[in-house]
Backbone as CSV, one residue per row, in Angstrom:
resi,resn,N_x,N_y,N_z,CA_x,CA_y,CA_z,C_x,C_y,C_z
1,UNK,14.543,27.786,53.692,15.949,27.700,53.326,16.106,27.155,51.904
2,UNK,15.246,26.194,51.559,15.281,25.607,50.220,15.083,26.688,49.160
3,UNK,14.106,27.560,49.370,13.837,28.619,48.405,14.953,29.662,48.400
4,UNK,15.554,29.941,49.552,16.650,30.900,49.624,17.851,30.388,48.838
5,UNK,18.115,29.093,48.921,19.236,28.520,48.172,19.026,28.733,46.673
6,UNK,17.808,28.506,46.198,17.522,28.707,44.779,17.756,30.136,44.351
7,UNK,17.346,31.078,45.181,17.519,32.493,44.867,19.005,32.868,44.828
8,UNK,19.764,32.399,45.801,21.205,32.694,45.839,21.920,32.071,44.637
9,UNK,21.489,30.896,44.257,22.080,30.228,43.082,21.861,31.075,41.830
10,UNK,20.638,31.557,41.657,20.332,32.380,40.490,21.151,33.664,40.482
11,UNK,21.224,34.328,41.625,21.967,35.580,41.710,23.450,35.380,41.386
12,UNK,24.000,34.271,41.845,25.417,33.999,41.619,25.706,33.816,40.126
13,UNK,24.941,32.951,39.478,25.163,32.687,38.053,24.884,33.940,37.230
14,UNK,23.781,34.608,37.531,23.402,35.809,36.781,24.463,36.902,36.922
15,UNK,25.024,37.020,38.128,26.047,38.035,38.371,27.295,37.819,37.531
16,UNK,27.687,36.559,37.339,28.859,36.252,36.521,28.651,36.708,35.092
17,UNK,27.501,36.387,34.541,27.202,36.772,33.157,27.088,38.289,33.015
18,UNK,26.519,38.936,34.023,26.347,40.385,33.922,27.687,41.098,33.904
19,UNK,28.660,40.600,34.654,29.995,41.195,34.634,30.632,41.077,33.255
20,UNK,30.242,40.029,32.534,30.766,39.823,31.183,29.935,40.553,30.132
21,UNK,28.913,41.290,30.584,27.999,41.999,29.686,27.369,41.038,28.669
22,UNK,26.988,39.879,29.177,26.388,38.852,28.328,25.137,38.314,29.003
23,UNK,24.028,38.392,28.305,22.779,37.888,28.863,22.732,36.362,28.850
24,UNK,21.945,35.807,29.748,21.773,34.361,29.803,20.338,34.046,30.214
25,UNK,20.041,32.772,30.311,18.686,32.316,30.627,18.833,31.044,31.446
26,UNK,18.250,30.995,32.627,18.485,29.900,33.556,17.261,29.010,33.725
27,UNK,17.515,27.706,33.935,16.493,26.775,34.410,16.815,26.457,35.861
28,UNK,15.807,26.579,36.732,16.053,26.364,38.153,14.963,25.486,38.763
29,UNK,15.294,24.870,39.875,14.370,23.978,40.567,13.785,24.606,41.831
30,UNK,14.313,25.751,42.261,13.805,26.424,43.452,13.875,27.921,43.217
31,UNK,12.811,28.616,43.586,12.778,30.056,43.370,11.681,30.667,44.227
32,UNK,11.560,32.003,44.164,10.439,32.674,44.823,10.281,34.062,44.225
33,UNK,9.389,34.850,44.804,9.024,36.136,44.211,10.208,37.085,44.107
34,UNK,11.196,36.938,44.966,12.330,37.863,44.954,13.261,37.622,43.763
35,UNK,12.963,36.596,42.962,13.766,36.308,41.774,13.146,36.893,40.514
36,UNK,12.142,37.731,40.670,11.413,38.226,39.510,12.269,39.061,38.563
37,UNK,13.366,39.612,39.045,14.226,40.424,38.181,15.295,39.605,37.472
38,UNK,15.334,38.298,37.730,16.354,37.425,37.155,15.732,36.585,36.038
39,UNK,16.402,36.453,34.883,15.852,35.688,33.759,15.966,34.189,33.988
40,UNK,15.107,33.662,34.852,15.149,32.245,35.192,13.756,31.636,35.061
41,UNK,13.729,30.380,34.641,12.468,29.658,34.483,12.442,28.499,35.469
42,UNK,11.339,28.380,36.177,11.184,27.353,37.205,10.531,26.109,36.608
43,UNK,11.028,24.939,36.998,10.412,23.686,36.574,10.553,22.669,37.696
44,UNK,9.833,21.556,37.577,9.909,20.518,38.602,9.586,19.172,37.984
45,UNK,9.624,18.120,38.786,9.361,16.772,38.279,7.875,16.447,38.208
46,UNK,7.034,17.314,38.696,5.601,17.075,38.528,5.281,17.038,37.043
47,UNK,4.269,16.259,36.654,3.979,16.133,35.227,2.474,16.118,34.972
48,UNK,1.707,16.745,35.843,0.262,16.855,35.653,-0.028,18.030,34.723
49,UNK,-0.626,17.748,33.594,-0.831,18.800,32.602,-1.720,19.924,33.132
50,UNK,-2.782,19.575,33.853,-3.652,20.616,34.418,-2.867,21.548,35.334
51,UNK,-1.977,20.977,36.131,-1.159,21.789,37.029,-0.214,22.675,36.232
52,UNK,0.329,22.156,35.151,1.227,22.945,34.316,0.535,24.199,33.791
53,UNK,-0.695,24.024,33.327,-1.441,25.170,32.785,-1.688,26.200,33.881
54,UNK,-2.120,25.742,35.059,-2.372,26.669,36.166,-1.111,27.406,36.581
55,UNK,0.022,26.715,36.548,1.272,27.336,36.983,1.726,28.442,36.036
56,UNK,1.397,28.346,34.754,1.787,29.400,33.817,1.241,30.737,34.274
57,UNK,-0.038,30.762,34.635,-0.637,32.041,35.023,-0.428,32.362,36.495
58,UNK,-0.421,31.342,37.356,-0.224,31.615,38.780,1.175,32.147,39.068
59,UNK,2.183,31.658,38.340,3.547,32.135,38.573,3.667,33.617,38.238
60,UNK,2.793,34.109,37.331,2.814,35.519,36.984,2.522,36.430,38.161
61,UNK,1.748,35.945,39.135,1.452,36.770,40.311,2.706,37.029,41.143
62,UNK,3.676,36.117,41.052,4.923,36.287,41.791,6.031,36.837,40.908
63,UNK,5.714,37.120,39.655,6.728,37.633,38.747,7.706,36.570,38.284
64,UNK,7.328,35.292,38.442,8.214,34.214,38.012,7.745,33.646,36.674
65,UNK,8.578,32.784,36.096,8.276,32.131,34.833,8.236,30.628,35.049
66,UNK,7.268,29.966,34.424,7.098,28.524,34.608,7.337,27.808,33.288
67,UNK,8.022,26.654,33.363,8.324,25.861,32.183,7.523,24.564,32.185
68,UNK,6.454,24.465,31.395,5.676,23.217,31.294,6.328,22.259,30.302
69,UNK,7.444,21.677,30.685,8.239,20.862,29.785,7.468,19.652,29.269
70,UNK,7.927,19.139,28.129,7.320,17.959,27.522,8.315,16.805,27.601
71,UNK,7.831,15.662,28.129,8.657,14.463,28.163,7.906,13.365,27.400
72,UNK,7.915,12.141,27.910,7.130,11.098,27.261,5.646,11.354,27.496
73,UNK,4.791,10.682,26.725,3.350,10.954,26.803,2.541,9.670,26.709
74,UNK,1.283,9.774,27.124,0.394,8.609,27.104,-0.070,8.256,25.696
75,UNK,-0.189,9.268,24.860,-0.739,9.099,23.518,-0.272,10.266,22.656
76,UNK,-0.506,10.154,21.362,-0.195,11.269,20.465,-1.008,12.500,20.867
77,UNK,-2.243,12.286,21.251,-3.090,13.401,21.680,-2.487,14.088,22.898
78,UNK,-2.056,13.290,23.872,-1.425,13.841,25.068,-0.161,14.617,24.696
79,UNK,0.638,14.049,23.817,1.886,14.688,23.395,1.632,16.012,22.689
80,UNK,0.655,16.044,21.793,0.364,17.268,21.054,-0.212,18.339,21.957
81,UNK,-1.110,17.966,22.856,-1.684,18.961,23.771,-0.602,19.534,24.687
82,UNK,0.284,18.677,25.184,1.385,19.161,26.020,2.310,20.082,25.216
83,UNK,2.550,19.718,23.967,3.426,20.534,23.125,2.807,21.891,22.856
84,UNK,1.497,21.937,22.666,0.815,23.215,22.477,1.002,24.104,23.704
85,UNK,0.820,23.531,24.881,0.990,24.307,26.110,2.419,24.821,26.244
86,UNK,3.389,23.978,25.895,4.788,24.398,25.973,5.063,25.560,25.024
87,UNK,4.514,25.497,23.820,4.698,26.577,22.854,4.081,27.875,23.363
88,UNK,3.029,27.751,24.167,2.322,28.927,24.679,2.755,29.262,26.107
89,UNK,4.038,29.101,26.386,4.569,29.398,27.714,5.880,30.170,27.577
90,UNK,6.477,30.512,28.713,7.703,31.306,28.698,8.868,30.558,28.067
91,UNK,8.883,29.238,28.199,9.974,28.452,27.638,9.418,27.180,27.013
92,UNK,9.640,27.022,25.721,9.224,25.799,25.041,10.339,24.781,25.179
93,UNK,10.108,23.766,25.997,11.178,22.827,26.335,10.705,21.381,26.174
94,UNK,11.423,20.622,25.352,11.252,19.175,25.276,12.407,18.560,26.054
95,UNK,12.104,18.060,27.236,13.127,17.536,28.132,13.345,16.053,27.791
96,UNK,14.226,15.788,26.861,14.373,14.420,26.346,15.819,13.939,26.395
97,UNK,16.575,14.432,27.366,17.975,14.054,27.483,18.142,12.547,27.702
98,UNK,17.131,11.904,28.285,17.222,10.481,28.617,16.645,9.599,27.506
99,UNK,16.244,10.202,26.399,15.679,9.458,25.274,16.693,9.340,24.148
100,UNK,16.709,8.207,23.493,17.619,7.989,22.371,17.231,8.834,21.174
101,UNK,15.927,9.002,20.973,15.394,9.752,19.838,14.504,10.878,20.338
102,UNK,14.289,11.917,19.524,13.361,12.982,19.927,11.978,12.408,20.244
103,UNK,11.269,12.970,21.208,9.987,12.393,21.634,8.923,12.396,20.548
104,UNK,9.039,13.270,19.534,8.043,13.270,18.468,8.211,12.101,17.506
105,UNK,9.312,11.365,17.657,9.491,10.155,16.850,9.027,8.905,17.587
106,UNK,8.972,8.988,18.907,8.453,7.890,19.724,8.128,8.425,21.110
107,UNK,6.835,8.396,21.459,6.394,8.969,22.732,6.590,8.006,23.902
108,UNK,6.794,6.719,23.609,6.988,5.719,24.648,8.474,5.628,25.006
109,UNK,8.785,5.795,26.279,10.187,5.860,26.705,10.950,4.578,26.385
110,UNK,10.369,3.424,26.735,11.066,2.154,26.534,11.313,1.882,25.052
111,UNK,10.288,2.090,24.232,10.440,1.857,22.799,11.393,2.870,22.172
112,UNK,11.348,4.105,22.668,12.238,5.140,22.152,13.698,4.725,22.331
113,UNK,14.025,4.251,23.530,15.414,3.907,23.818,15.844,2.587,23.177
114,UNK,14.878,1.836,22.664,15.197,0.640,21.885,15.334,0.965,20.399
115,UNK,15.072,2.229,20.059,15.173,2.629,18.660,13.951,2.279,17.834
116,UNK,12.826,1.956,18.494,11.592,1.606,17.788,10.760,2.874,17.580
117,UNK,10.703,3.373,16.371,9.974,4.596,16.081,8.505,4.314,15.801
118,UNK,7.666,5.299,16.006,6.234,5.165,15.743,5.967,5.066,14.246
119,UNK,4.888,4.417,13.881,4.522,4.326,12.477,4.257,5.702,11.873
120,UNK,3.682,6.575,12.672,3.355,7.926,12.194,4.369,8.956,12.688
121,UNK,5.615,8.546,12.866,6.644,9.433,13.410,6.854,10.663,12.533
122,UNK,6.925,10.477,11.223,7.170,11.604,10.327,6.006,12.599,10.356
123,UNK,4.789,12.088,10.436,3.625,12.981,10.513,3.641,13.783,11.808
124,UNK,3.939,13.109,12.926,4.009,13.804,14.211,5.138,14.823,14.209
125,UNK,6.270,14.453,13.615,7.395,15.375,13.518,7.015,16.630,12.742
126,UNK,6.266,16.468,11.653,5.824,17.617,10.856,4.878,18.508,11.648
127,UNK,4.000,17.892,12.435,3.065,18.676,13.257,3.814,19.482,14.311
128,UNK,4.814,18.872,14.932,5.607,19.579,15.938,6.414,20.693,15.279
129,UNK,6.928,20.446,14.087,7.671,21.486,13.373,6.788,22.712,13.145
130,UNK,5.523,22.486,12.790,4.606,23.611,12.587,4.395,24.394,13.876
131,UNK,4.271,23.689,14.998,4.114,24.377,16.285,5.364,25.195,16.614
132,UNK,6.527,24.612,16.393,7.772,25.313,16.694,7.992,26.491,15.750
133,UNK,7.567,26.345,14.502,7.667,27.473,13.572,6.797,28.635,14.034
134,UNK,5.611,28.313,14.569,4.777,29.395,15.112,5.499,30.084,16.261
135,UNK,6.085,29.294,17.142,6.808,29.873,18.280,7.907,30.816,17.796
136,UNK,8.657,30.390,16.780,9.719,31.239,16.249,9.154,32.495,15.594
137,UNK,7.988,32.381,14.982,7.372,33.558,14.360,6.900,34.561,15.405
138,UNK,6.666,34.094,16.619,6.152,34.951,17.694,7.264,35.679,18.449
139,UNK,8.522,35.398,18.131,9.649,35.962,18.886,9.591,37.489,18.994
140,UNK,9.375,38.245,17.908,9.335,39.711,18.070,8.257,40.174,19.046
141,UNK,7.084,39.549,18.985,5.988,39.895,19.905,6.387,39.564,21.336
142,UNK,6.916,38.353,21.564,7.309,37.946,22.909,8.461,38.785,23.442
143,UNK,9.425,39.075,22.589,10.590,39.852,23.011,10.155,41.232,23.492
144,UNK,9.224,41.824,22.792,8.726,43.149,23.175,7.888,43.066,24.445
145,UNK,7.150,41.961,24.605,6.374,41.773,25.836,7.304,41.597,27.034
146,UNK,8.422,40.910,26.833,9.398,40.767,27.919,10.082,42.100,28.217
147,UNK,10.220,42.963,27.215,10.750,44.307,27.481,9.784,45.074,28.381
148,UNK,8.488,44.929,28.130,7.489,45.547,29.018,7.599,44.988,30.425
149,UNK,7.879,43.697,30.512,8.058,43.059,31.819,9.228,43.699,32.559
150,UNK,10.330,43.954,31.834,11.514,44.551,32.450,11.286,46.004,32.848
151,UNK,10.739,46.797,31.931,10.623,48.237,32.168,9.381,48.626,32.978
152,UNK,8.308,47.841,32.843,7.039,48.228,33.466,6.559,47.253,34.542
153,UNK,7.184,46.085,34.633,6.788,45.114,35.641,5.543,44.326,35.307
154,UNK,5.148,44.327,34.036,3.937,43.600,33.625,4.331,42.200,33.162
155,UNK,3.930,41.130,33.873,4.324,39.780,33.460,3.783,39.431,32.079
156,UNK,4.576,38.714,31.314,4.178,38.370,29.947,3.018,37.386,29.953
157,UNK,3.121,36.369,30.801,2.090,35.339,30.914,1.345,35.594,32.218
158,UNK,0.071,35.892,32.124,-0.631,36.357,33.321,-2.123,36.003,33.279
159,UNK,-2.691,35.917,34.465,-4.114,35.626,34.607,-4.947,36.755,34.022
160,UNK,-6.126,36.430,33.514,-6.991,37.427,32.890,-7.391,38.533,33.860
161,UNK,-7.462,38.201,35.149,-7.909,39.182,36.127,-6.948,40.374,36.205
162,UNK,-5.696,40.181,35.839,-4.734,41.290,35.865,-5.109,42.340,34.824
163,UNK,-5.560,41.905,33.653,-5.948,42.833,32.597,-7.395,43.295,32.733
164,UNK,-8.229,42.465,33.379,-9.664,42.768,33.481,-10.117,42.645,34.939
165,UNK,-9.586,43.516,35.823,-9.873,43.396,37.259,-11.315,43.713,37.634
166,UNK,-12.045,44.382,36.755,-13.439,44.715,37.061,-14.410,43.634,36.593
167,UNK,-13.919,42.652,35.885,-14.758,41.594,35.337,-14.748,40.400,36.293
168,UNK,-15.835,40.195,37.015,-15.903,39.122,38.013,-15.755,37.741,37.391
169,UNK,-16.054,37.621,36.107,-15.940,36.324,35.443,-14.488,35.872,35.294
170,UNK,-13.549,36.796,35.489,-12.130,36.429,35.371,-11.528,36.016,36.709
171,UNK,-12.254,36.220,37.801,-11.661,36.051,39.128,-11.158,34.631,39.394
172,UNK,-11.897,33.624,38.941,-11.554,32.239,39.256,-11.071,31.442,38.052
173,UNK,-10.708,32.116,36.995,-10.219,31.420,35.802,-8.767,30.997,36.006
174,UNK,-8.522,29.705,35.948,-7.156,29.213,36.174,-6.644,28.372,35.014
175,UNK,-7.377,28.361,33.889,-6.930,27.547,32.762,-6.921,28.316,31.441
176,UNK,-6.935,29.639,31.521,-6.705,30.484,30.357,-5.958,31.728,30.834
177,UNK,-5.217,32.370,29.926,-4.330,33.441,30.363,-3.971,34.329,29.178
178,UNK,-3.475,35.510,29.503,-2.997,36.440,28.497,-1.530,36.167,28.196
179,UNK,-1.167,36.347,26.926,0.225,36.367,26.499,0.465,37.763,25.951
180,UNK,1.187,38.584,26.704,1.323,39.975,26.310,-0.015,40.688,26.415
181,UNK,-0.153,41.783,25.674,-1.355,42.605,25.797,-2.507,42.166,24.904
182,UNK,-2.246,41.299,23.926,-3.228,41.119,22.865,-3.666,39.693,22.592
183,UNK,-2.998,38.698,23.170,-3.302,37.301,22.857,-3.823,36.584,24.092
184,UNK,-4.921,35.856,23.931,-5.491,35.032,24.997,-5.306,33.569,24.625
185,UNK,-4.752,32.784,25.551,-4.511,31.360,25.328,-5.442,30.533,26.213
186,UNK,-5.964,29.442,25.655,-6.864,28.560,26.391,-6.486,27.107,26.105
187,UNK,-5.381,26.610,26.695,-4.889,25.261,26.379,-5.867,24.157,26.762
188,UNK,-5.740,23.040,26.054,-6.509,21.837,26.334,-5.560,20.727,26.758
189,UNK,-6.096,19.724,27.459,-5.316,18.562,27.861,-5.769,17.341,27.066
190,UNK,-5.112,16.223,27.326,-5.439,14.971,26.639,-6.897,14.570,26.838
191,UNK,-7.458,14.921,27.967,-8.815,14.492,28.291,-9.888,15.319,27.598
192,UNK,-9.489,16.338,26.870,-10.447,17.262,26.275,-10.403,17.231,24.747
193,UNK,-11.591,17.085,24.157,-11.751,17.323,22.723,-12.274,18.735,22.490
194,UNK,-12.909,19.271,23.514,-13.432,20.627,23.481,-13.353,21.210,24.874
195,UNK,-13.513,22.524,24.963,-13.512,23.175,26.261,-14.271,24.485,26.177
196,UNK,-14.662,24.999,27.334,-15.302,26.308,27.401,-14.223,27.363,27.596
197,UNK,-14.378,28.492,26.937,-13.441,29.589,27.086,-14.231,30.875,27.271
198,UNK,-13.825,31.655,28.252,-14.461,32.953,28.491,-13.616,34.040,27.853
199,UNK,-14.271,34.906,27.079,-13.592,36.029,26.438,-14.072,37.326,27.087
200,UNK,-13.168,38.139,27.622,-13.561,39.398,28.272,-14.135,40.401,27.264
201,UNK,-14.478,41.573,27.766,-15.124,42.606,26.950,-14.307,42.936,25.704
202,UNK,-15.018,43.260,24.630,-14.388,43.596,23.367,-14.734,42.585,22.298
203,UNK,-14.054,42.671,21.191,-14.225,41.707,20.110,-12.933,40.917,19.967
204,UNK,-13.074,39.601,19.809,-11.926,38.704,19.735,-11.982,37.892,18.441
205,UNK,-10.805,37.535,17.940,-10.688,36.740,16.721,-10.035,35.397,17.030
206,UNK,-10.633,34.334,16.540,-9.992,33.027,16.602,-8.745,33.075,15.721
207,UNK,-7.588,32.770,16.291,-6.336,32.876,15.542,-6.307,31.940,14.340
208,UNK,-6.961,30.786,14.458,-6.901,29.784,13.395,-7.867,30.064,12.252
209,UNK,-9.045,30.561,12.577,-10.102,30.712,11.564,-10.460,32.166,11.278
210,UNK,-10.002,33.092,12.129,-10.353,34.522,12.049,-11.830,34.785,12.342
211,UNK,-12.532,33.794,12.882,-13.923,34.012,13.284,-13.970,35.016,14.423
212,UNK,-14.948,35.927,14.363,-15.080,36.968,15.377,-16.014,36.515,16.504
213,UNK,-15.676,36.893,17.721,-16.480,36.569,18.892,-16.731,37.834,19.705
214,UNK,-17.929,37.963,20.196,-18.270,39.076,21.073,-17.804,38.764,22.481
215,UNK,-17.088,39.707,23.098,-16.572,39.503,24.433,-17.638,39.581,25.509
216,UNK,-17.243,39.195,26.733,-18.176,39.163,27.853,-19.025,37.912,27.860
217,UNK,-18.630,36.912,27.063,-19.405,35.679,26.946,-18.483,34.467,26.981
218,UNK,-19.105,33.308,27.197,-18.390,32.038,27.210,-18.740,31.245,25.956
219,UNK,-17.741,30.587,25.396,-17.943,29.812,24.180,-17.314,28.428,24.339
220,UNK,-17.797,27.495,23.550,-17.195,26.171,23.486,-16.346,26.087,22.227
221,UNK,-15.077,25.718,22.389,-14.170,25.630,21.249,-13.691,24.190,21.076
222,UNK,-13.354,23.822,19.848,-12.902,22.473,19.528,-11.668,22.522,18.623
223,UNK,-10.566,23.080,19.100,-9.360,23.145,18.257,-8.775,21.758,18.036
224,UNK,-8.241,21.532,16.857,-7.612,20.253,16.553,-6.251,20.184,17.234
225,UNK,-5.600,19.054,17.074,-4.281,18.871,17.696,-3.214,19.747,17.057
226,UNK,-3.501,20.299,15.894,-2.534,21.168,15.211,-2.964,22.629,15.228
227,UNK,-4.081,22.939,15.886,-4.548,24.318,15.992,-4.289,24.841,17.402
228,UNK,-3.528,25.901,17.496,-3.255,26.490,18.802,-4.489,27.243,19.303
229,UNK,-4.912,26.988,20.543,-6.123,27.617,21.088,-5.870,29.059,21.500
230,UNK,-5.882,29.956,20.510,-5.540,31.356,20.726,-6.635,32.275,20.207
231,UNK,-6.778,33.418,20.889,-7.688,34.471,20.461,-6.941,35.800,20.507
232,UNK,-7.207,36.649,19.518,-6.509,37.929,19.400,-7.518,39.062,19.530
233,UNK,-7.181,40.067,20.330,-8.078,41.204,20.551,-8.183,42.087,19.320
234,UNK,-9.392,42.596,19.088,-9.570,43.590,18.036,-8.747,44.835,18.378
235,UNK,-8.184,45.466,17.357,-7.333,46.625,17.582,-5.873,46.266,17.746
236,UNK,-5.561,44.994,17.520,-4.194,44.502,17.658,-3.449,44.569,16.325
237,UNK,-2.188,44.947,16.383,-1.256,44.704,15.285,-0.345,43.593,15.767
238,UNK,-0.480,42.412,15.175,0.302,41.248,15.583,1.438,41.027,14.581
239,UNK,2.682,41.324,14.966,3.819,41.140,14.052,4.345,39.710,14.133
240,UNK,4.152,38.953,13.071,4.651,37.574,13.022,5.810,37.482,12.045
241,UNK,6.863,36.831,12.470,8.094,36.759,11.673,8.134,35.504,10.813
242,UNK,8.862,35.610,9.727,9.209,34.411,8.973,10.077,33.554,9.886
243,UNK,9.682,32.286,10.158,10.427,31.483,11.135,11.880,31.267,10.731
244,UNK,12.757,31.287,11.727,14.170,30.945,11.538,14.488,29.765,12.442
245,UNK,15.527,28.998,12.097,15.873,27.825,12.900,16.451,28.220,14.250
246,UNK,17.189,29.305,14.275,17.766,29.817,15.513,18.076,31.287,15.319
247,UNK,18.271,31.985,16.422,18.492,33.429,16.381,19.976,33.722,16.567
248,UNK,20.543,34.452,15.633,21.944,34.857,15.685,22.025,36.350,16.014
249,UNK,23.194,36.841,16.386,23.340,38.276,16.666,22.968,39.161,15.477
250,UNK,23.109,38.632,14.253,22.797,39.447,13.078,21.475,39.053,12.412
251,UNK,20.656,38.263,13.111,19.362,37.867,12.541,18.459,39.082,12.371
252,UNK,17.871,39.206,11.186,16.860,40.242,10.935,15.541,39.531,10.671
253,UNK,14.547,39.864,11.463,13.254,39.209,11.355,12.414,39.892,10.276
254,UNK,11.933,39.089,9.337,11.049,39.589,8.289,9.604,39.422,8.773
255,UNK,8.913,40.549,8.948,7.616,40.549,9.619,6.447,40.780,8.670
256,UNK,5.366,40.060,8.951,4.055,40.392,8.415,3.224,40.919,9.572
257,UNK,2.703,42.118,9.433,1.908,42.741,10.495,0.433,42.476,10.233
258,UNK,-0.191,41.686,11.089,-1.605,41.373,10.962,-2.404,42.375,11.786
259,UNK,-3.295,43.094,11.120,-4.114,44.123,11.763,-5.497,43.550,11.986
260,UNK,-5.908,43.449,13.243,-7.202,42.857,13.577,-8.250,43.952,13.753
261,UNK,-9.151,44.054,12.763,-10.209,45.059,12.789,-9.907,46.192,11.833
262,UNK,-10.918,47.032,11.579,-10.793,48.123,10.611,-10.311,49.432,11.225
263,UNK,-10.416,49.557,12.538,-10.064,50.827,13.186,-8.560,51.016,13.236
264,UNK,-8.145,52.222,13.547,-6.727,52.519,13.711,-6.145,51.675,14.845
265,UNK,-4.909,51.256,14.685,-4.271,50.420,15.694,-2.789,50.744,15.745
266,UNK,-2.180,50.443,16.876,-0.743,50.660,16.998,-0.124,49.599,17.891
267,UNK,1.158,49.392,17.711,1.920,48.446,18.518,3.367,48.907,18.538
268,UNK,4.137,48.374,19.463,5.558,48.725,19.536,6.387,47.461,19.649
269,UNK,7.565,47.508,19.058,8.541,46.437,19.155,9.793,46.968,19.843
270,UNK,10.397,46.136,20.656,11.655,46.481,21.312,12.795,45.918,20.482
271,UNK,13.805,46.747,20.210,14.881,46.359,19.300,16.239,46.697,19.909
272,UNK,17.082,45.685,20.071,18.453,45.905,20.530,19.320,44.756,20.034
273,UNK,20.539,44.625,20.566,21.428,43.581,20.046,21.044,42.183,20.507
274,UNK,20.227,42.087,21.562,19.729,40.789,22.001,20.702,39.951,22.803
275,UNK,21.915,40.418,23.020,22.911,39.587,23.691,23.615,40.283,24.856
276,UNK,23.558,41.605,24.924,24.286,42.333,25.959,23.320,43.124,26.842
277,UNK,23.903,43.805,27.830,23.129,44.688,28.706,23.234,46.144,28.262
278,UNK,23.638,46.375,27.029,23.797,47.742,26.537,22.479,48.510,26.520
279,UNK,21.374,47.786,26.494,20.081,48.470,26.524,19.899,49.271,27.803
280,UNK,20.623,48.901,28.861,20.536,49.642,30.117,21.198,51.014,30.004
281,UNK,21.980,51.201,28.945,22.567,52.503,28.645,21.882,53.142,27.442
282,UNK,20.621,52.797,27.271,19.754,53.364,26.224,20.142,52.948,24.809
283,UNK,20.886,51.875,24.651,21.217,51.394,23.305,20.125,50.435,22.833
284,UNK,18.984,51.013,22.532,17.862,50.237,22.003,16.947,51.164,21.228
285,UNK,16.072,50.571,20.444,15.064,51.325,19.699,13.670,50.889,20.093
286,UNK,12.759,51.802,19.963,11.333,51.487,19.997,10.824,51.605,18.572
287,UNK,10.317,50.506,18.056,9.796,50.486,16.691,8.281,50.589,16.776
288,UNK,7.756,51.734,16.366,6.322,51.983,16.452,5.632,51.566,15.160
289,UNK,4.639,50.710,15.285,3.828,50.258,14.161,2.470,50.938,14.251
290,UNK,2.040,51.563,13.174,0.768,52.285,13.175,-0.030,51.928,11.927
291,UNK,-1.293,51.625,12.130,-2.208,51.381,11.017,-3.316,52.428,11.089
292,UNK,-3.407,53.242,10.049,-4.436,54.286,10.000,-4.710,54.624,8.541
293,UNK,-5.978,54.915,8.254,-6.384,55.280,6.893,-5.964,54.222,5.870
294,UNK,-6.141,52.960,6.283,-5.844,51.810,5.412,-4.380,51.749,4.989
295,UNK,-3.512,52.243,5.858,-2.092,52.248,5.534,-1.261,51.991,6.789
296,UNK,-0.193,51.210,6.617,0.698,50.941,7.725,1.956,51.771,7.643
297,UNK,2.385,52.302,8.777,3.636,53.079,8.835,4.504,52.568,9.975
298,UNK,5.800,52.791,9.820,6.774,52.334,10.805,7.656,53.510,11.202
299,UNK,7.807,53.718,12.509,8.675,54.781,12.997,9.624,54.201,14.033
300,UNK,10.906,54.323,13.764,11.935,53.768,14.640,12.591,54.902,15.427
301,UNK,12.576,54.795,16.764,13.125,55.838,17.628,14.114,55.199,18.607
302,UNK,15.312,55.765,18.712,16.262,55.253,19.686,17.697,55.355,19.236
303,UNK,18.608,54.837,20.060,20.044,54.982,19.843,20.720,53.724,19.299
304,UNK,19.965,52.640,19.136,20.545,51.414,18.592,20.747,51.602,17.091
305,UNK,21.949,51.376,16.604,22.302,51.735,15.231,21.824,50.725,14.192
306,UNK,21.676,49.485,14.570,21.257,48.466,13.609,19.737,48.299,13.652
307,UNK,19.224,47.420,12.789,17.797,47.104,12.802,17.624,45.591,12.793
308,UNK,16.717,45.102,13.607,16.462,43.660,13.704,15.165,43.275,13.015
309,UNK,14.322,44.276,12.688,13.002,43.994,12.119,12.843,44.661,10.764
310,UNK,12.329,43.894,9.818,12.015,44.413,8.490,10.549,44.119,8.212
311,UNK,9.747,45.157,8.036,8.313,44.956,7.777,8.134,44.659,6.301
312,UNK,7.666,43.459,5.996,7.506,43.031,4.610,6.073,43.189,4.104
313,UNK,5.109,43.114,5.021,3.730,43.064,4.565,2.775,43.468,5.674
314,UNK,1.666,44.089,5.288,0.567,44.356,6.216,-0.666,43.584,5.725
315,UNK,-1.379,42.981,6.666,-2.575,42.233,6.275,-3.689,42.498,7.282
316,UNK,-4.833,42.923,6.779,-5.969,43.269,7.636,-6.870,42.048,7.805
317,UNK,-7.207,41.742,9.061,-8.171,40.701,9.389,-9.464,41.412,9.791
318,UNK,-10.479,41.366,8.942,-11.719,42.112,9.200,-12.699,41.310,10.053
């Protein structure tokens, strides 16, 4: 009954917005697999970081979205690792309504509410800003991955076994996951300075260093507190946007398309107004990105009259 109440709550709120032809995004405390068609993110009062990481990929099996929110932390290391995981999830959320100051200025709840800021508050704030800027730069990639989720039923955040069902090494992996079709995330917790990561078949690039790794093997990685533990598949065109503070109806994303590898590659972006359900009446574009013969081309197909993406640059990662 508890789970049914959560589902009915989501349907009720979502239905109101849909009648107004206005999209929304919900945070909920109870849900189940039958809510997979509703734009809602599940969260709870549990605060175990290991559990948060597992829930990101496990929720994908039910078609749900999990929010590994960030609150107070044991240490700067704990705070940064939690923030990295939040950035690499469906919803980046700092749940700090009960704090006087943002948590990156003081991670201790009691001191925060007394107005006592950390000595290194400005440095921590700058580090968090860099993480959030990356998240904003990833919006076109994530938005298109969520379009695939809507049209094809492929969860954006998912266990490796979904993409590599023939690889037995992926069967029991519960602490790394795919983000869309091309990015593999391997978050760390406060207790880790390094961790082992398994990369499936193919060639993979460390997002931070562009170092190449042969797939089908396990590696030990040591990302810093400011390096996101990400790997990108060869053959990927990764469109990263110039970060914006917030997204408006008329926001146009200025993109740099990073091409991983020398071979021909292609990717697609989903483009619409971002605020209505008009896409259900075919008011959207598919923006095809193609890299071939050392040249990038863009082809826009669809009925949406405006453009949200401007390709400014192509860059090859060899």
